[in-house]
Every structure is written in C-alpha cells, then in structure tokens.
N, C-alpha and C positions, 0 to 999 in steps of 0.2 A: 613731117613737120619738123620744125626749130623744137628741139630738145627744151629748150627754156621757155618754151611757150607755155604759161601760165594761165589760169581760168579763176579769176576769185570771184568766188557767187556767193557772199554772205547772207546771212539768215538773219532773221528779225526775230528775237528770241524772247520780245514781250509778244502775249497772244493775243493777236485782233478777239475782234465779236467773232462768235459763231457765224453771224448772222447780220456783217457789218455788208452794208449795201453799196455792190465794188458798182454797180450801176450811175450811181452820184459822179458828181465831179471828184477828182484826186483828191482836192483840198477836204473837200466834207466826210469822203471815205476815212479821211484821217484820220479826223478828229471821234467818228462812230466808233467807239471802242466797246465791246462785251466780252464779256469773262469767259465765253464758250468758244472763242476763236481759236486756239492751238489744232483742235483737232484737224477739221478739213483746211483751215487758211494754211496749217505746215503739210498738211498731205500735196497740197495748192505749190505750192512754193517749189518745196524739195523736190518735186517730182518735174516740176518745171527747170528746175536748176541742175538736175540730171541730163533731161534730155535736151536741154541748150547745148551740153555740154559735147554730148555725143556728137547733136546735127550738126558742131563745127569741125567734127574732126571723120567723119564719114558720109558716104555718097546715096543717093535716097534710093530706095528700092523699089520694087513693083506694087502696085495697088491688089488688094484683095477682096474681091467683092463676095459675099453672101445675101441668101435670103431666106425668109421661114414663112412657115404659110401660119396663117393665123385658126384660132382655135375659137368656136365658138358655145358659147353658153346659155343655157334656158334657166337652170337655176344657180343659187347660192348654197353650196354644200360648209357648211361651217366648220362641220367635221374632217374635212378636210384640208381645209385654210390654216388646221394646225399641224399640218404635214407639212413639206419642203413643194416647190412648182413643178410641174412637169419640165424635165430637161431638155426631153428632143433628142436624145443621147450627147447633148455638149455636155462638156464639162469645161473649168475655167482653165486657160494655160495660158502663161504669159514669157512660156520659156520660147527663145529665138528658134526661129522655123528656118532660118536663109543665113547667109553666110555673115553674120550680125557679128561686125569687130570690139576686140576688146577696146577701150578706153581708160583709160585712165581718169550739235543742237541740243543742246543739253538736253534745257527743260524735261519734259515728261518722258522723253524719247529713248530708248537705247540705242546710243551711238556707234556702241560697238558692234550690236548686227547690224545698225545700218552700213557702217560700213564694210563689211564683211559681207552681206546680202549682195552687195551692187561690184563686188572685184571683179565680175567678170566683164562690165559696162562701162568702168570712169574707176579713176585712182582719188581717193577721198581723202585729205589730208587737215589736219587741225590748225595746222599753221599755215603761213605763206612761206614756201620756201625761201633761203638766202643765195644772194648771186656774187659772186666775185669779178668785180670790175675796178680795172683802175690799181690793180694791187691790192684793192679794200674787198670787203665782206659788208654790204648793201641789201637791203630789204627791198622787195619790190614795190612802187610806188603804180597802184590801181588806176587804171583810167575810169572815171563812173561813166556809166552810159546810161540813158534812159529808153528802153526801149517801146517802141507804138505798141499800143493796146491789140490782145489779139495777133501780132505780128507773124507773120509769114512763114517759113522755113529759110526762104531765100536771103531774110533780113540778118540771121545769125550766121549765114554761110558767107553773105558780102559785108556788110560794115561791121559786123561782132567779131568776125573772123580778121579783119584787116586792124580793127584797132587792138585786138589780143596780139598780133604779128609784129604791129607797133610798137606796144608797150609792155608787152608780157603778160599781162593782166589786168582784167578787165571789172567791174563792180557796176553789176546790173540792179538797178531801180528805179523803181518799183516793182515788184514780183508778181502782185495779181493781175490775172489776165494778158499777160506779157507772151505768150505763144497761142497760137488757131487753137482751136479743142480740135476740129476737122484736119487734120494730118491724111492724105493718100498711102503714106509709107505705113503697114500695121506695123513695121517695126517698134518705131519711135512710137505707138499706141500701147506695144505690148513694153515696153519699157517703163512707159509710166505706170501700167497696172504693177509694175516689181515694184516701182519705189513706194506706190499708194497700200499695196495689198500686201507685201513680203517684205519689204527692207524696213519699212514704219512700223516698229514694233513700241507700246509703252513699255516703260522700266518695269524689271519684276514685281515690284512689291505692288505695281497698278496693277499689272494682269493676276496675279494672286489673289488681291483682294476684290479683281470684279468677277472672279471665275467662284470666290468664293460667295458673293451674291449672287449669282445666279445659281449656285447650286442651291442654295437655301429658299430661290423663289422656286426653280426645277422638284424639289422636295413634294412639293405638295401638288405637283401636275404641271398642266400645259400655263404660260404663262404669255402675254401680249406687253411690248411696250410702245407708248405713243409718247411723241414729243410735244408737247402741247405748248405752240407757239404762240399765246398769247399774252404777252408784254408789252410794256409800254414803247423800246425804241421799233417795234414792228407792227404794233397799231399805229404810231405817229407815221410812221414812214408808208403804210396804206391810206391812210387818208380817213381810216375807218372810225368816227368819232359819234356818231349821233345815239349810239345804245349806251352812254356815260351820262354822270350827270352833269352840269354845268361846271362842277369846282373840275371835278377830271378830266373832262372835253378843255377845258381852259390848259390844264398840264400837259396833255399830248400836245394842242398847239405850240405852247411854247418850246416844247421838245423838238417837234418838227423842225421852228423856224431857228432853232440854233444847230442843226443837226443835218438839215437836211437842204436841197434848191427847191425854191419857189415854185411852186404849184397848184394852180388851181383844183382842186380836188370835192367833188361832189358825192357823199356817200351813198346815196341810194345809187347812183352809176357805179359806183365803186363794187357795189357790192354784188350790182345785177350782173356784172362778167365777171364774176367769182376771184376778185381784187384783194377781199378780205379776209384775214386770217380765222377759222372756224373758231367760235366760239367754246368752250366746253360741254356747255348743253347741245349742242347742232352734234361734236363728236358722238357723245352717248347715244342722241337719236340714228345716228345713222350704224352705230354698233349693233343697234336693237333691233334696226330694222333688218339688216343682214342675219340676224339669229342668234346674235350671243345673248346669255342670259345675263341675270345679276349673279352667277356665281363664277362670271369671267375675272380671272387675275392679272390684274394689270400695273406695272411699272409705268410712272410717269419720269419722265427727263423734260425737266421744265426750271425754268427760272421764276422767280419772284410774278404771279400772274396779277394782272392790270384788273383793279376792281374788286378783288381778293372774293372773300367767302362766297357774295350773294351770286359769284359767275359758277363756282366750283360745285353750290350747293344741289341745282340740279341735276348736274351730271355725279355728284357722290349718292345720288337718290337712287340712280339707274343701276350705277355701277358701286358697289360700298368697297370692293376687295380692292383698294389701291393701295400702291408701295412706292417709296421714293428713294435715293441712296440714301439718304438719313433713317430712315425706320429700318432699312433692311441693313446696316452695315455693323457689323460685330463688334469691330476694332476702335472705332469712333474718330478714323483717321480723318473723313472728311469734316466731321464738325470743325475742328482742329484747324481744316487746310482753308485760313482768312481769306487769298486768292481766289480761290473756287475751281483751281484747274485740275487737281486729282478728282472733285467733284464730276466735273467735264470731260475728264477721261474714262472715269467709270461708270457716267451715263452712255458714254459711245460704246463701252464694251458690252454693256447690259442690252442693250439696243441691238447690236451684231447679234449679238448670242439668243435674242427671245423666238419665242416660237415664231410669235409673228409682230412687224414692227407698222406703223401707223405715223406716218406724219400729216402733219394738219399743217401746216402751212409749207410747201416746198418750191415756193418762188425762190426769193434771193435767199432763201435757206441753206447754208453752205453744211451746217453739222447734218440735217436731213440729208441735203443732196447726193454728200458722200457715203452717206448711210445706206441711201437705197442700193448704191453701185456694188458697194463693198459687202454688201447681203446677196446680191446677185451672185457674182464673184465667189461666194462663200458655198455656193452650191443650190443658187435657186431658193432661197428662204423667202418665205410666204410674204407680200408687201401688203400693206393695203393704202392703196393714193385715192382718197378722194378726189373728185373731180367737181371741183367749185363749181365754174360756171354751170356745169347740168346742173348740179344740187342747189343752187342760189335761188332759180323761181320755184322752187320746190318749197324751200323754207318762207319765201317770202308769199305764196300762198296760202303756207298754212297760217302763218301770222296774221293776215289779210281777214282770212275767213271764221277764222278761231276753233276749226275742226278735223279731225285727222284724216278724217274718209280719205281711204287712196293714199293717203301720206307714206305708208311703209311700202305700199307695192310701188310706186312712184321713185323711194329712193333706192329700193332693190333694183329696178329697171338702172339707173342710172350708174350703178355700181358694177353691173354686171359687164359695163363696158369698157370697164380700167381693166389693166393688166394686175396681176396677182403675183408675180414675179420670176415668171417664165422668160427664156429666151424671145427677146422681141426686136425687129427693129427700131434705130434710133430715128426720129423723127424730130426737126426741127420743131421747138425751141429747146428739147431734151438737152443734157450736156453728157459728154464724155462719160465725166466721171460719175454719171446719176446711171448709164446704160453703155457697157464697154464690151456689147457683144455686138457682131462676131471675132472683133480682132482681138481680142482677150479670152477665146474660148475655143476649143477645139472638137472633133468627135473622130472616136475611136473607130469606128466603119464610116468614112466621109466619100459622097460623091465626088465633092472637088477637092482634087489632092491639094491645095490651100488651107484647107478645112481639116487639116488629119495632124494628128497629136504629134507630138514629135515623140522619139522614142524615150524609155524611162530614163535611162542614164545619159541623159542630155547633161545635167552636171557634172558627172566624171568625165563625159568628153571636153568639154570646156576646160574644167581642172587640168585632165592633160595637155593641151594645148597649150595653157597658162605658163604651166611647169616647162613645156618644150619651148615656149617662147621668152622665159626667161621674167616674164610678169610679176612685179613682188619687188623687182631688186629697186636700189637706190636712185639708179639711172631712169627707172620706170617713172619715177614718182616726180621726177623735175619736167615733165614729158608734157602728161597733160591731167591737171590735177584739180580737185574742187575742194575748195574751202571752206566750212562747213566753223563759223564762230560766232559771239556773239556781238549785238550791238554795244 
C-alpha cells in the first residue's frame, strides 16, 4: 500500500448520551445528548475506527463457529449468584490466533495506554503528518465520507479504500453504527474486544477513585449494582406516560415531540410487550421474589429519576441499604464535576466490578449493553437481566386483581429462563457489544482447534515480530495511521 496513505478518523470529544437512541433518524439522534454518553458511545466509535483501518489493509480470514450446551435450572440460588457464572472452561481472549497483520481522545481515557495497547494492530498518531509536495510542506486535507449504517466490510475495502488512495486521508462521519456488528471474520471481532476491554481505560485518577469506592462497598460484604434507567429521556422515548400525573405527562410528551420522530404509542400495548422501563418498585419486587432480602447492599447508577421520591419510596422500603457515587465518594470530586463525566465513568467502573449487575432497561441503553458485554468478558460475572416481556403480564395481573397470590413464584419462573452471565449463543437482536462469545473467548482444552487458547507468550511473539519488522520507525507512522483528535 502506498506509504503516503493516511486514515483520518476523528473522534468526537463531546460525550453523547449514554442512551442516545440511535434507532431514530440521524438528525434526531444528534439532538438527543445525555451526559452518560462517553462510556459506551466512545467504546463503539473507537473500536469502529480501529477496525475500519485494519479492514482497509488486510484480507478476510476464515470463519470460526462454536456452540454451547444450555443449562437447565429449577430453582434460583441467591448465594450462588454472588459468585461468577460457570465458565464451561472458557476464558476471555481477544489475542490474535491467526496470521493477523500489524497495521499502523483525550476526555476521561488514558490516551497513552490506548495507543500502546493497539501498537500491534494499528499505528495511531495524535496529529495528521505533513507531506512534501511541489517543494512545500503541506498538511493532508481529509476527504469527508458518510459510511452507510451497518456497512459491510466490503464497503471499506472498496469505496473507503479507493478514496483513501485518492486523497491520502479520509474523515468518516458519523461513527455510530457504521460497521456491521456481525462479521464472519473472528479476528475483526477480537480486535473490537481488544479496543473495548483492553485499550480503552479511564485515566489513573478515575481508576483510583473507582477502586476506592468499590473497596469501601466491599468492606461490608457483597454488593449489587443496578442501572436504574427511569429517567425522562428514556420514558419519553418508550412512550410510557400513563403512570404519571397530567403535568408530568405533559413534560414527557413535550420532550418526545422535541427529540424523537413522530410515532403513535399506546401505553398499554407498549407495556404489555415489555417496552417500558421497569419502575423502581418493580425492580424491588423482582429481587425480593428471587430471594434477596432487605440486608442486600445496592449501588444505584442512575441520573435524575423522573417522578422523584414517590417512585423511589416503595423500592427503598424493600431495600433500604442504598448507595450512589455521591454517598460513597471519599474525595468529593464527583460532586464538583459539573459536567458529570467523572460520575458516569465511576458508575461504569463500580458496575463493572460489582458482584452482581442488573440493568432495568437494556434495549437502546448503551451504558447497560456495554457493561453486560464487559462483565461477560471480565470473567462471566453475574448479570441479572429481567425479561420485561415475560414479566409484564405478571405485573399487570397483580395490579388488576390487587393481590399477590402466586406472584413471587410467577416472577421466579420468568427469571429462571434468563441468563445470569455464563457463555451463551448470541441470538438477534442481542448485540456483539453485549455478548462477544465465542469470538473473544477460548478454551484451554478445546475439542475445536479454533477455540483453543493462544500461547501465553503471544505478546512477546508479536513484540519480537514488530522489532524484526521495524515497526515503530518514522516510515511506518506515515504508512497506516489513525488520527485521534478533538472536534
């Protein structure tokens, strides 16, 4: 490939909402900005950027297929849930297992670590290199391109690559959902995992603060983290209005009109198919039905709950031992952080390290979806994922009849059919970011050679190869570069 070929992939430094609803039109998605965006939004955009650059420089590899046996359960053992899920002999591994060629953001992430971690995959620079042309030093002007939504690899190896060769640099915008999630080549999927779970790391002071909070929580025993997504933007998006006062409904409807595409939504129909976020009380009833008692310690990762205390009161009466990042921050740094980015980053880390994590609305919730995938990769840590569609008729029946006979047993039966964090086959519409098994996992004793773990010295091997190949000199930096910058 031409040595003067550059790839300009410019990241957006302003964090978008953790739960921006990318299913709506691009115009509306850009308007819907929330403060928790940095976490998974940046995960997806940066993994996309790195994968795209590699796609443009390597050939497709063979497909790896794996299957797993399902495990049946008849009862929920709460004591077991505090531990990790059964791994079935699998462990996380995003290291390359084939002849994977080497190719050559400042916010809350450790940029130096990001660049170093991906040095075997892509050379990343923090500014566009200059070129010598007609006796003058000039900067390359990137050609702007709009990738199709969920574009296949072929778009990048043809359209994008041709423009890169023609102009020397391309600027891809927008980023969200611009590369298909399901890719037959497992090496590209493992690269996504290396970006999301190894290269992306918060800055040292955020990691230290998160660890200190987790240590304070764990000093008193097990704790659970809940992403309580009962906030105005998500309720407005879901069209779940009827449980609110007329004044509150007016606020939600106005927010929806201003931020989302017009759509006729009927609350009773939406709720019946599990499209409404769980209320705090419903979350509490699920946990109690599963066998958790009022001594359970819970960390709440949430923004401002819509409807206020009247919705939290029933939950607090069931589980009074509640904490959030403000109540356990020993430094007071989060309270001083007016933009909320540090608080969102800390929430992410505490949820990642908690003994149990429970999202209450994992549909378009980027924050929750990425945590589910990260915890799976982090050693099959227990996740409680309520099946809202299965639970909706149980809650509706309870409300209509006004009694609770058989209620807890019905909830337990519904929850027994969910996955608590072990290896399981990814079935649409489950996202790769939620479940990267089996591509990003391996087995020490594998029946299928494709599932076998790479040698422990894989990084040493890659390091020696890069040294022998001269990767890291100035010439390599001008051959395949990704630019990470600010808008």
